[in-house]
C-alpha positions in Angstrom: 0.8 40.5 31.4 0.2 36.8 32.2 -3.9 37.4 31.6 -3.4 40.1 28.7 -1.1 37.1 26.5 -3.9 34.7 27.5 -6.6 36.7 26.2 -4.6 37.4 23.1 -4.4 33.9 22.1 -7.8 33.3 23.5 -8.9 35.7 21.0 -6.5 34.4 18.1 -8.1 30.9 18.6 -12.1 32.2 18.4 -11.8 34.9 15.5 -12.0 38.3 15.4 -15.6 39.6 17.1 -17.0 41.5 14.2 -16.3 41.3 10.2 -13.3 42.7 9.1 -16.0 43.9 5.9 -18.0 45.4 8.7 -14.8 47.4 10.0 -13.7 48.5 7.0 -17.4 49.8 6.3 -17.6 51.3 9.6 -13.8 53.3 9.3 -15.0 54.3 5.5 -17.9 56.0 7.2 -16.0 57.2 10.0 -13.4 59.1 7.6 -16.3 60.7 5.4 -17.8 62.0 8.6 -14.6 63.3 9.7 -13.8 64.7 6.1 -17.1 67.0 6.0 -17.4 68.4 9.2 -15.4 71.4 11.1 -18.3 71.3 13.4 -16.6 70.8 17.0 -19.4 69.7 18.5 -19.6 66.6 15.8 -16.1 66.0 16.3 -16.1 65.6 19.8 -19.3 62.8 19.4 -16.9 61.1 17.0 -14.0 60.9 18.5 -16.2 59.9 21.8 -17.5 57.1 19.5 -13.8 56.3 18.4 -12.6 56.0 21.8 -15.2 54.1 23.5 -14.7 51.4 20.7 -10.8 51.4 21.1 -11.9 50.8 24.6 -14.4 48.4 24.2 -12.2 46.0 22.0 -8.8 46.5 23.6 -9.4 43.3 25.8 -11.1 41.3 22.2 -7.2 43.0 21.1 -5.5 41.3 18.3 -2.6 43.5 17.7 0.6 44.8 20.5 -0.7 48.0 22.2 0.5 50.8 20.2 3.6 52.2 22.5 2.2 56.0 21.6 -1.2 57.0 23.8 -3.8 58.3 21.6 -4.1 61.2 24.0 -0.3 62.0 23.8 -0.3 61.7 20.3 -3.6 63.6 20.2 -2.2 66.7 22.3 0.9 66.6 20.4 -1.1 66.8 16.9 -3.4 69.8 17.8 -0.8 71.7 19.6 1.4 72.0 16.3 -1.4 72.0 14.2 -3.3 74.9 15.8 0.8 76.4 16.3 1.2 76.0 12.5 -2.3 77.6 11.0 -2.2 80.0 13.5 1.4 81.7 12.2 0.8 81.2 9.1 -3.2 81.9 8.6 -3.7 85.6 9.4 -7.2 85.7 8.7 -9.6 86.4 11.9 -11.2 89.7 14.2 -10.0 88.7 16.9 -6.0 89.6 17.0 -3.9 87.4 19.9 -0.7 89.1 19.2 1.0 90.0 16.2 5.2 89.3 15.1 6.9 91.7 13.0 6.3 92.0 9.2 9.7 91.6 8.6 9.4 87.8 9.7 9.0 86.3 6.4 5.5 83.8 6.0 4.7 84.1 9.7 4.7 88.1 10.2 1.5 89.2 10.8 -1.0 89.2 13.5 -2.0 85.2 14.9 -5.8 85.4 15.2 -8.0 83.3 18.0 -10.2 82.5 15.1 -6.4 80.8 13.3 -5.4 78.9 16.1 -9.0 77.5 16.8 -9.3 76.5 13.1 -6.0 74.7 13.6 -7.2 73.2 16.7 -9.6 71.8 14.6 -8.2 69.8 12.0 -5.7 68.7 14.5 -8.6 67.1 15.7 -10.0 65.5 13.0 -6.3 64.1 12.3 -6.2 62.9 16.1 -9.3 61.2 15.3 -8.6 59.4 11.8 -5.6 58.2 13.2 -7.9 56.9 16.5 -10.1 55.2 13.4 -7.0 53.6 11.8 -6.1 51.9 15.2 -9.6 50.9 15.9 -9.3 48.6 13.1 -6.1 48.1 13.3 -6.6 46.7 17.1 -9.5 44.6 16.4 -8.5 42.5 13.7 -6.2 40.6 12.7 -3.4 40.6 10.5 -4.6 37.3 8.5 -8.3 39.0 7.7 -6.3 42.6 7.0 -5.4 40.3 4.0 -8.0 38.8 3.0 -9.7 41.9 2.6 -7.2 42.7 -0.4 -9.2 42.7 -4.0 -9.0 39.8 -6.5 -7.9 42.9 -8.8 -4.8 43.6 -6.8 -3.8 39.9 -6.1 -0.4 40.4 -7.9 0.9 42.9 -5.9 -0.4 40.6 -2.2 2.9 39.7 -1.3 4.0 43.1 -1.2 0.9 44.4 0.5 1.2 41.6 3.1 4.8 43.0 3.6 2.9 46.9 4.6 0.3 45.1 6.2 2.9 42.6 9.0 5.3 45.3 9.3 4.0 47.2 11.8 2.4 44.2 14.1 5.1 42.7 13.6 7.5 45.5 15.0 5.4 46.5 18.0 5.5 43.0 18.8 9.5 42.7 19.0 9.0 46.7 20.6 7.3 44.7 23.4 9.9 41.8 23.7 12.9 44.2 23.5 10.8 46.7 26.3 10.1 43.4 28.7 14.0 42.3 28.4 15.0 45.2 29.3 13.0 45.7 32.5 13.9 42.0 33.3 17.8 43.2 33.2 16.4 46.1 35.7 17.7 48.5 32.8 14.8 51.8 32.3 14.4 53.0 28.7 14.2 56.7 30.1 14.7 58.5 26.7 15.5 58.8 23.0 19.0 58.4 23.7 18.3 54.9 25.3 16.4 53.5 22.2 18.7 55.1 20.0 21.3 51.2 19.8 18.0 49.1 19.1 16.5 51.5 17.2 18.2 49.6 14.2 17.6 45.6 15.0 14.1 46.9 16.5 13.1 47.9 12.5 15.1 44.9 11.2 14.1 42.2 12.8 9.9 43.4 12.5 10.8 43.5 8.4 12.8 40.3 8.5 9.5 38.5 9.8 7.1 40.7 7.6 9.2 38.8 4.7 9.2 35.8 6.4 5.4 35.9 6.3 5.4 37.2 2.3 7.7 34.2 1.4 5.6 31.9 3.3 2.2 33.7 1.0 4.6 33.0 -1.6 5.7 29.7 -1.1 1.6 28.9 -1.3 0.6 30.5 -4.3 -0.7 33.5 -3.2 -1.2 36.1 -5.6 -1.3 33.6 -8.2 -3.8 34.2 -11.2 -3.2 31.0 -12.6 -4.0 29.7 -16.1 -6.5 32.2 -18.0 -7.8 29.3 -20.1 -7.3 29.6 -23.8 -10.7 32.0 -25.2 -10.2 35.1 -24.9 -12.2 36.5 -22.7 -10.0 37.1 -20.1 -7.9 40.1 -22.7 -11.8 41.7 -23.2 -12.5 41.8 -19.2 -9.3 43.2 -18.7 -10.5 46.0 -21.7 -13.8 46.3 -20.1 -12.1 47.0 -16.4 -9.3 49.1 -17.8 -12.1 51.2 -19.9 -14.3 51.2 -16.7 -11.7 52.9 -14.7 -11.3 55.6 -16.5 -14.7 56.5 -16.9 -14.9 55.8 -13.3 -12.4 59.0 -12.5 -14.0 61.1 -15.2 -16.9 61.0 -13.4 -15.4 61.5 -9.8 -13.4 64.6 -11.4 -16.4 65.7 -12.6 -18.3 65.4 -9.2 -15.4 66.9 -7.3 -15.3 70.1 -10.0 -19.5 69.7 -9.4 -19.1 70.5 -5.9 -16.7 73.1 -6.1 -18.7 74.8 -8.4 -21.9 74.8 -6.0 -23.5 71.9 -7.7 -23.9 69.7 -4.9 -26.4 67.0 -6.0 -25.0 66.7 -9.0 -21.3 66.1 -7.7 -22.6 64.1 -5.8 -24.3 62.2 -8.1 -21.2 61.9 -10.2 -18.6 60.5 -7.9 -21.5 58.1 -6.5 -21.5 57.0 -10.4 -17.8 56.6 -11.0 -17.3 55.1 -7.8 -19.4 52.8 -9.2 -17.7 52.3 -12.1 -14.5 51.6 -10.4 -15.5 48.9 -7.9 -17.2 47.6 -10.7 -13.6 47.0 -12.7 -12.5 45.9 -9.8 -14.6 43.1 -9.8 -14.9 42.3 -13.2 -10.8 42.5 -13.0 -10.5 39.9 -9.9 -13.3 37.1 -11.4 -10.3 35.5 -13.0 -8.9 34.7 -9.7 -9.2 31.7 -7.9 -9.5 32.1 -4.1 -9.9 29.9 -1.3 -9.6 30.5 2.9 -10.0 28.5 5.4 -13.1 28.7 7.8 -14.2 32.2 6.0 -15.9 34.1 8.8 -19.6 35.0 8.5 -21.7 37.4 8.2 -23.8 38.1 12.1 -26.6 40.0 13.1 -24.0 41.9 14.9 -21.8 42.6 12.0 -24.9 44.4 9.7 -25.8 46.4 12.9 -22.1 47.8 12.8 -22.9 48.8 8.9 -26.5 49.9 9.4 -24.6 52.2 12.3 -22.1 53.0 9.8 -24.5 53.7 6.8 -26.5 56.0 9.0 -23.6 58.4 9.7 -22.5 58.4 6.1 -25.9 59.8 4.9 -26.2 62.4 7.0 -23.4 63.8 6.3 -23.0 62.8 2.6 -26.5 63.0 1.0 -29.1 65.5 1.8 -32.0 64.6 2.8 -35.2 66.2 2.9 -36.1 67.7 6.4 -32.5 67.5 7.6 -30.9 70.7 8.2 -27.3 70.1 7.7 -25.4 73.7 7.5 -24.2 73.2 11.0 -21.8 70.5 8.7 -20.0 73.6 7.4 -18.9 75.3 10.1 -15.9 78.1 10.1 -14.3 80.4 13.0 -13.7 82.6 10.8 -14.3 85.5 10.9 -15.4 86.0 14.1 -15.2 82.7 15.9 -19.1 81.8 17.7 -20.7 79.3 18.7 -21.5 76.4 16.5 -24.3 75.5 15.8 -25.9 72.1 16.8 -28.9 69.4 14.7 -29.7 67.0 17.5 -30.9 64.6 15.0 -27.0 64.5 13.2 -25.6 64.4 16.5 -27.9 61.1 17.9 -27.6 59.5 14.5 -23.5 60.0 15.1 -23.7 57.7 17.7 -25.0 54.6 14.8 -20.2 54.9 15.0 -20.6 53.6 19.1 -22.0 50.4 17.5 -18.9 48.3 17.6 -18.0 49.5 21.2 -21.5 48.3 22.5 -20.9 45.3 20.4 -17.2 44.5 21.7 -18.6 45.0 25.3 -21.1 42.3 24.8 -19.0 40.3 23.3 -15.9 40.8 26.6 -18.8 40.0 29.0 -20.1 37.0 27.0 -16.6 35.5 26.8 -15.8 36.5 30.5 -18.9 34.6 31.5 -18.9 31.3 29.5 -16.4 28.2 30.9 -13.2 28.4 30.1 -11.6 25.1 29.1 
């Protein structure tokens, strides 16, 4: 425990190994890939990359360990998702058993295809949870707050409370568990935690509120004086127009994808996203921001971004010479072995770039002399 606390304090002094912006790009690419396929082979590769990232970044973690094991969480989610979809969806040719039709909603045939599809959805949810857990583990709270766009600084204090609540509550959870162990009391179930649940939640909220009060006292979220000219009003009108225009383009892109016009839908979604980002940038120009010792971008950060963009391109954009039909796997109407494109499977390993960099950073930190 002393070694873990020492490594955590050492990590807090040196800052995150990978730039928080690179972590956000990695997270977005991971979520985009998970939402783009139900192929179990690709999902397994993505989950292995995330698991490797979590394991490699454990020595450099800034936040307390999550109390629920990732594998236990995945087992619960996959089991519940498979059971729910198997009972509610009565499609497929491989019938496992049949429930009486008189039972509302769940009555009918329970098929293997429905159970498998539910398990795949549970696997996607588990991988998403693991990806957010990797970001939470590798990025300190102040770096997450610093990622708030300038356009959202008026609500930055509220966001800071939401961001800081989970780490502070988990830290308090670890302290309570350690105190119970020192007293010789073993917490065995939910009944033992009931008297401690409310003080735990309240103390975590109080510590998050203390952080928000300190940030408010230091002027966080103040837009400053706009001046005497009318440029802020004009920029606000332009940014609002860009947001509306971008949302219309995004809706048109989604509609085009539903109608089967994939290339047009992708172009509209990209244009809508650019429009919304431009609106946020324009709205945030009037907000002055200073930061203490901003973290520079390094070659390792750009490698993470490059690997993430490679995965996003392989899963989202139509590429000449790359067969992407294997992404649209479905176990219906009859379960079959999924097709795999080796190029996509190998390209998915780009999500393991943070694991490689974290491993190298850990070896470098352990090998360097300490003061």
